[in-house]
RODO-2510 file (C-alpha; in nm, 4 decimals, decimal comma):
residues 329
     n   res          X          Y          Z
     1     m     1,4172     0,9719    -0,3746
     2     q     1,0831     1,1478    -0,4213
     3     l     1,1407     1,2896    -0,7725
     4     e     1,0675     0,9914    -0,9990
     5     s     0,7310     1,1210    -1,1198
     6     d     0,8767     1,4634    -1,2000
     7     i     1,1692     1,3035    -1,3804
     8     v     0,9293     1,0905    -1,5859
     9     k     0,7373     1,3986    -1,7016
    10     h     1,0524     1,5717    -1,8245
    11     l     1,2058     1,2637    -1,9851
    12     e     0,8787     1,2051    -2,1722
    13     r     0,9354     1,5454    -2,3333
    14     g     1,2766     1,4324    -2,4559
    15     e     1,4666     1,6490    -2,2102
    16     f     1,8151     1,5923    -2,0739
    17     l     1,8335     1,6579    -1,7001
    18     a     2,0937     1,7000    -1,4277
    19     l     2,0356     1,5130    -1,1026
    20     a     2,2366     1,5913    -0,7889
    21     t     2,2257     1,3261    -0,5167
    22     i     2,3830     1,3242    -0,1722
    23     i     2,5466     0,9807    -0,1725
    24     g     2,7426     1,0150     0,1493
    25     r     2,7193     1,2190     0,4667
    26     s     2,8962     1,2359     0,8000
    27     g     2,8762     1,4711     1,0925
    28     s     2,5944     1,7226     1,1132
    29     a     2,5452     1,7965     0,7439
    30     p     2,1950     1,9379     0,6880
    31     r     2,0535     1,6668     0,4567
    32     h     2,0814     1,2881     0,4544
    33     a     2,2047     1,0478     0,1876
    34     g     1,9404     1,0074    -0,0802
    35     t     1,8404     1,3753    -0,0805
    36     q     1,8219     1,5048    -0,4363
    37     m     1,7904     1,8117    -0,6549
    38     l     1,6864     1,8123    -1,0207
    39     v     1,7723     2,0738    -1,2831
    40     t     1,5546     2,0745    -1,5965
    41     r     1,6041     2,2019    -1,9516
    42     d     1,4650     2,5469    -1,8694
    43     f     1,6879     2,5596    -1,5583
    44     s     1,4004     2,5039    -1,3181
    45     v     1,5142     2,3467    -0,9909
    46     l     1,3143     2,0793    -0,8107
    47     g     1,4160     1,9744    -0,4619
    48     t     1,7022     2,0945    -0,2475
    49     i     2,0192     1,9472    -0,1081
    50     g     2,0424     2,1876     0,1815
    51     g     2,0855     2,5364     0,0411
    52     g     2,3741     2,7718     0,1013
    53     q     2,7093     2,7726    -0,0744
    54     v     2,7100     2,3953    -0,1255
    55     e     2,3865     2,4033    -0,3212
    56     s     2,5074     2,7045    -0,5181
    57     d     2,8260     2,5217    -0,6192
    58     v     2,6319     2,2078    -0,7141
    59     l     2,3874     2,4109    -0,9240
    60     a     2,6810     2,5576    -1,1129
    61     a     2,8085     2,2049    -1,1795
    62     c     2,4674     2,0811    -1,2971
    63     l     2,4652     2,2980    -1,6085
    64     p     2,7739     2,1507    -1,7820
    65     v     2,6826     1,7989    -1,6666
    66     r     2,3375     1,8296    -1,8253
    67     k     2,4996     1,9511    -2,1454
    68     d     2,7980     1,7187    -2,1970
    69     g     2,7049     1,4183    -1,9821
    70     l     3,0314     1,3974    -1,7899
    71     a     2,9305     1,3333    -1,4290
    72     r     3,0976     1,4889    -1,1277
    73     l     3,1479     1,3589    -0,7763
    74     m     3,1784     1,6607    -0,5482
    75     h     3,3151     1,6558    -0,1943
    76     f     3,2319     1,9253     0,0606
    77     d     3,4011     1,9443     0,3992
    78     m     3,2223     2,1990     0,6164
    79     t     3,4068     2,1191     0,9368
    80     g     3,6405     2,4140     0,8866
    81     f     3,3799     2,6676     0,7821
    82     t     3,3571     2,9858     0,9826
    83     p     3,0302     3,1563     1,0766
    84     d     3,0921     3,3965     0,7879
    85     a     3,1098     3,1059     0,5424
    86     d     2,7291     3,0536     0,5466
    87     m     2,7389     2,6769     0,6181
    88     i     2,8473     2,6102     0,9772
    89     c     2,6901     2,2712     1,0380
    90     g     3,0293     2,1024     1,0516
    91     g     2,9436     1,8007     0,8366
    92     v     3,0934     1,6364     0,5300
    93     v     2,8927     1,5450     0,2201
    94     d     2,9622     1,3753    -0,1124
    95     i     2,7304     1,4704    -0,3976
    96     l     2,7016     1,2951    -0,7325
    97     v     2,5888     1,5102    -1,0251
    98     e     2,4782     1,2967    -1,3212
    99     r     2,2939     1,3476    -1,6481
   100     l     1,9613     1,1732    -1,7044
   101     t     1,8558     1,0988    -2,0615
   102     p     1,5292     0,9931    -2,2298
   103     e     1,6750     0,6430    -2,2715
   104     q     1,6350     0,5991    -1,8950
   105     l     1,2612     0,6704    -1,9057
   106     p     1,1507     0,3024    -1,8640
   107     q     1,3482     0,2681    -1,5399
   108     f     1,2062     0,5876    -1,3915
   109     r     0,8537     0,4877    -1,4939
   110     q     0,9015     0,1585    -1,3136
   111     a     1,0411     0,3337    -1,0058
   112     a     0,7512     0,5812    -0,9984
   113     l     0,5049     0,2924    -1,0237
   114     c     0,6742     0,1041    -0,7395
   115     r     0,6738     0,4104    -0,5179
   116     g     0,3080     0,4731    -0,5886
   117     k     0,2227     0,1178    -0,4825
   118     a     0,4655     0,1165    -0,1878
   119     a     0,6267    -0,1800    -0,3630
   120     f     0,9858    -0,2952    -0,3313
   121     g     1,2465    -0,1256    -0,5483
   122     v     1,6082    -0,0165    -0,5230
   123     w     1,8341     0,2031    -0,7334
   124     l     2,1937     0,0946    -0,7810
   125     v     2,4417     0,3456    -0,9202
   126     d     2,7852     0,2081    -1,0018
   127     i     3,0256     0,4942    -0,9298
   128     t     3,3481     0,2981    -0,9707
   129     d     3,4191     0,5499    -1,2468
   130     p     3,2611     0,8666    -1,1007
   131     a     3,2688     1,0398    -1,4390
   132     a     3,0524     0,7675    -1,5944
   133     p     2,8062     0,6369    -1,3344
   134     r     2,5813     0,3461    -1,4345
   135     r     2,2298     0,3636    -1,2906
   136     s     1,9925     0,0653    -1,2748
   137     f     1,6627    -0,0106    -1,1011
   138     h     1,5803    -0,3458    -0,9412
   139     t     1,2537    -0,4960    -0,8143
   140     d     1,3573    -0,8541    -0,7339
   141     a     1,4968    -0,8613    -0,3803
   142     a     1,5976    -1,2271    -0,4092
   143     s     1,8371    -1,1443    -0,6928
   144     l     2,0286    -0,8760    -0,5033
   145     p     2,3775    -0,9450    -0,3658
   146     a     2,3885    -0,9858     0,0113
   147     p     2,5670    -0,6508     0,0781
   148     v     2,3006    -0,4652    -0,1229
   149     l     2,0175    -0,6447     0,0546
   150     a     2,1758    -0,5626     0,3911
   151     q     2,1708    -0,1938     0,3003
   152     v     1,8102    -0,2221     0,1832
   153     r     1,7148    -0,3771     0,5168
   154     a     1,8772    -0,0796     0,6890
   155     n     1,6161     0,1304     0,5050
   156     s     1,8666     0,3973     0,4103
   157     a     2,0802     0,5098     0,1185
   158     a     2,4588     0,4672     0,1256
   159     c     2,7663     0,3745    -0,0762
   160     i     2,9071     0,0235    -0,0404
   161     d     3,1997    -0,1716    -0,1819
   162     l     3,0820    -0,4467    -0,4164
   163     d     3,2812    -0,6866    -0,6344
   164     g     3,5843    -0,4619    -0,6431
   165     g     3,3828    -0,1535    -0,7297
   166     r     3,1889     0,1187    -0,5539
   167     v     2,8083     0,1258    -0,5665
   168     y     2,5542     0,3734    -0,4332
   169     v     2,2477     0,1902    -0,2992
   170     e     1,9200     0,3821    -0,2742
   171     p     1,6121     0,1845    -0,1695
   172     l     1,2678     0,3258    -0,2315
   173     i     1,2133     0,4160     0,1293
   174     h     0,8538     0,3710     0,2373
   175     q     0,7024     0,4239     0,5769
   176     g     0,6582     0,0468     0,5834
   177     v     0,3759    -0,2003     0,5297
   178     v     0,2472    -0,3844     0,8369
   179     v     0,1004    -0,7276     0,7641
   180     l    -0,1414    -0,8301     1,0373
   181     c    -0,1518    -1,2097     1,0472
   182     g    -0,4783    -1,2551     1,2309
   183     g    -0,7753    -1,0221     1,2565
   184     g    -0,8512    -1,0349     1,6292
   185     h    -0,8713    -0,7592     1,8889
   186     v    -0,4950    -0,7081     1,9222
   187     s    -0,4458    -0,6950     1,5460
   188     l    -0,7300    -0,4466     1,5069
   189     a    -0,5864    -0,2130     1,7711
   190     t    -0,2345    -0,2568     1,6302
   191     g    -0,3510    -0,1844     1,2768
   192     k    -0,5297     0,1351     1,3776
   193     l    -0,2275     0,2695     1,5620
   194     a     0,0215     0,1599     1,2948
   195     h    -0,1880     0,3419     1,0360
   196     e    -0,1898     0,6555     1,2521
   197     v     0,1918     0,6662     1,2618
   198     g     0,2316     0,6268     0,8869
   199     f     0,2481     0,2542     0,8179
   200     e     0,0367     0,1027     0,5457
   201     v    -0,1621    -0,1956     0,6674
   202     i    -0,2571    -0,5332     0,5187
   203     a    -0,4932    -0,7531     0,7211
   204     v    -0,5053    -1,1312     0,6798
   205     d    -0,7234    -1,3946     0,8458
   206     d    -0,8761    -1,7311     0,7576
   207     r    -1,2278    -1,6124     0,8453
   208     d    -1,4395    -1,3797     0,6328
   209     e    -1,5803    -1,1915     0,9285
   210     y    -1,2331    -1,1118     1,0656
   211     a    -1,0722    -1,0262     0,7305
   212     s    -1,3101    -0,7728     0,5838
   213     p    -1,2804    -0,4111     0,4646
   214     a    -1,5580    -0,3205     0,7070
   215     r    -1,3478    -0,4386     1,0025
   216     f    -1,0253    -0,2867     0,8662
   217     p    -1,1372     0,0256     0,6754
   218     f    -0,7886     0,1785     0,7048
   219     a    -0,6133    -0,1228     0,5466
   220     r    -0,4586    -0,1062     0,2015
   221     a    -0,5700    -0,4650     0,1393
   222     v    -0,7541    -0,7413     0,3211
   223     h    -0,7051    -1,1118     0,2411
   224     v    -0,8984    -1,4209     0,3454
   225     l    -0,6513    -1,7119     0,3328
   226     p    -0,7626    -2,0596     0,4443
   227     e    -0,5064    -2,1887     0,6962
   228     f    -0,2988    -1,8794     0,6035
   229     k    -0,1564    -2,0634     0,3031
   230     g     0,0060    -1,8451     0,0388
   231     l     0,0590    -1,5573     0,2814
   232     a     0,3857    -1,4353     0,1296
   233     e     0,2534    -1,4467    -0,2252
   234     a    -0,0785    -1,2787    -0,1455
   235     c     0,0907    -0,9897     0,0332
   236     g     0,3982    -0,9646    -0,1917
   237     i     0,6320    -0,9719     0,1075
   238     g     0,9579    -0,7815     0,0601
   239     p     1,2048    -0,5712     0,2608
   240     e     0,9447    -0,2984     0,3219
   241     h     0,7082    -0,5331     0,5081
   242     y     0,6664    -0,5758     0,8842
   243     m     0,5076    -0,9078     0,9847
   244     v     0,2890    -0,9028     1,2975
   245     i     0,1834    -1,2598     1,3771
   246     a    -0,1157    -1,2766     1,6127
   247     t    -0,3520    -1,5455     1,4859
   248     r    -0,6127    -1,7407     1,6856
   249     g    -0,4030    -2,0555     1,7235
   250     h    -0,0489    -2,1850     1,7711
   251     s    -0,0576    -2,3883     1,4505
   252     y    -0,1528    -2,0816     1,2453
   253     d     0,1139    -1,8721     1,4174
   254     r     0,3646    -2,1425     1,3308
   255     e     0,2517    -2,1455     0,9688
   256     c     0,2765    -1,7671     0,9393
   257     l     0,6160    -1,7626     1,1080
   258     a     0,7550    -2,0314     0,8780
   259     q     0,6409    -1,8403     0,5716
   260     s     0,7665    -1,5070     0,7086
   261     m     1,1152    -1,6389     0,7792
   262     r     1,1462    -1,7478     0,4162
   263     t     1,0933    -1,3896     0,2992
   264     t     1,3059    -1,0752     0,3040
   265     a     1,0629    -0,8976     0,5396
   266     h     1,2206    -0,6105     0,7299
   267     y     1,0656    -0,7208     1,0592
   268     v     0,9073    -1,0427     1,1868
   269     g     0,7277    -1,0458     1,5230
   270     m     0,5098    -1,3090     1,6898
   271     i     0,2796    -1,2632     1,9857
   272     g     0,2737    -1,5016     2,2811
   273     s     0,4710    -1,6237     2,5795
   274     k     0,8300    -1,7453     2,5753
   275     r     0,6991    -2,0966     2,6389
   276     k     0,4805    -2,0809     2,3293
   277     r     0,7680    -1,9339     2,1280
   278     d     1,0100    -2,2064     2,2343
   279     g     0,7589    -2,4771     2,1445
   280     i     0,7083    -2,3333     1,7972
   281     y     1,0817    -2,2887     1,7459
   282     g     1,1402    -2,6500     1,8455
   283     f     0,8929    -2,7741     1,5865
   284     l     1,0347    -2,5508     1,3139
   285     r     1,3900    -2,6676     1,3881
   286     s     1,2745    -3,0143     1,2912
   287     e     1,1506    -2,8613     0,9661
   288     g     1,4995    -2,7323     0,8849
   289     f     1,4979    -2,3773     1,0175
   290     s     1,8226    -2,2546     1,1757
   291     e     1,9137    -2,0411     1,4744
   292     e     2,0007    -1,7653     1,2302
   293     d     1,6416    -1,7724     1,1071
   294     f     1,5086    -1,7373     1,4622
   295     h     1,7428    -1,4470     1,5369
   296     r     1,5335    -1,2404     1,2967
   297     v     1,2190    -1,2928     1,5017
   298     h     1,0925    -1,0595     1,7751
   299     s     0,9036    -1,2830     2,0167
   300     p     0,7369    -1,2130     2,2470
   301     i     0,6479    -0,9234     2,0187
   302     g     0,6579    -0,5626     2,1370
   303     l     0,8465    -0,3590     2,3929
   304     e     0,8141    -0,4655     2,7559
   305     i     0,5854    -0,2037     2,9117
   306     g     0,3594    -0,4272     3,1203
   307     a     0,0824    -0,4072     2,8596
   308     e    -0,2394    -0,5990     2,9276
   309     t    -0,5295    -0,4670     2,7186
   310     p    -0,5368    -0,4960     2,3368
   311     e    -0,4796    -0,1220     2,3117
   312     e    -0,1802    -0,1314     2,5470
   313     i    -0,0371    -0,4307     2,3625
   314     a    -0,0809    -0,2376     2,0381
   315     v     0,1249     0,0485     2,1835
   316     s     0,4075    -0,1906     2,2734
   317     i     0,4004    -0,3537     1,9277
   318     v     0,3855    -0,0323     1,7277
   319     a     0,6628     0,1190     1,9390
   320     e     0,8823    -0,1745     1,8388
   321     l     0,7777    -0,1359     1,4742
   322     i     0,8818     0,2289     1,4838
   323     a     1,2146     0,1310     1,6369
   324     a     1,2631    -0,1230     1,3577
   325     r     1,1743     0,1407     1,0990
   326     r     1,4425     0,3638     1,2463
   327     g     1,6982     0,0829     1,2516
   328     l     1,6936     0,0543     1,6314
   329     a     1,5358    -0,2903     1,6705
***
């Protein structure tokens, strides 16, 4: 959702609003789950859920919902529409229309703040009773039930079954935050390219000259961490983070990998040969890590394109990061 800041402004004025959210989609419907439209007190409309007859019908439903608070879950099947019916995409969508009240202002303020910082956050809307949805905002990934966290890791909005009920899960979807563990030539090239394709970048090294804003002017943050201790805490690792481990030594790679596997990072990749990887895995097994932990790791990092130079290696790494962002890796 991209409307939190707008919602905050209207709720601060004491307004009651109607929010329409696509919570389910199949086929070739024009907009994806998580797309939203807001109707304000003066009937202004912010956002769109695709236009056409569907949007017209939802707008008509928003007015009574904003007034009496009784939510509506609307189902649209466009597979049988004719060319004369305006919407011929052939998809199916479910749209929740709910009332927002000033009492929800603290949650939307928190969500707007998280989005502004590219921090972790997820909306949960219990729609077990569609007429009375219960919306809540969460910032602690470790406290989320496994099915919710799985949906968050998929980086997409969807409805799931949870504890005998039905819940709509909507993560704050960011372009992703790449954490460069190591500030060498490969990390520098990878950071530049990752930034160009929309990732935010955090650079970390144990040496001042390699972890400096001058070396990484495009980075959101730069940290100098002796022996890479406290990596997860310094970077606030959560499901929106992509760990790229490319330090100057095997022991530091091992340290970064161990810390990364204890987090909920969306992606964990480590540079190096298969022989190096297997040696590090063997050591970490003795430290209590499981095969399931290692299954999360992409190592050797990057797509196999025969890369040799730092710039070519960066292309292979960032290509894999994009695939992970799209749920393909």
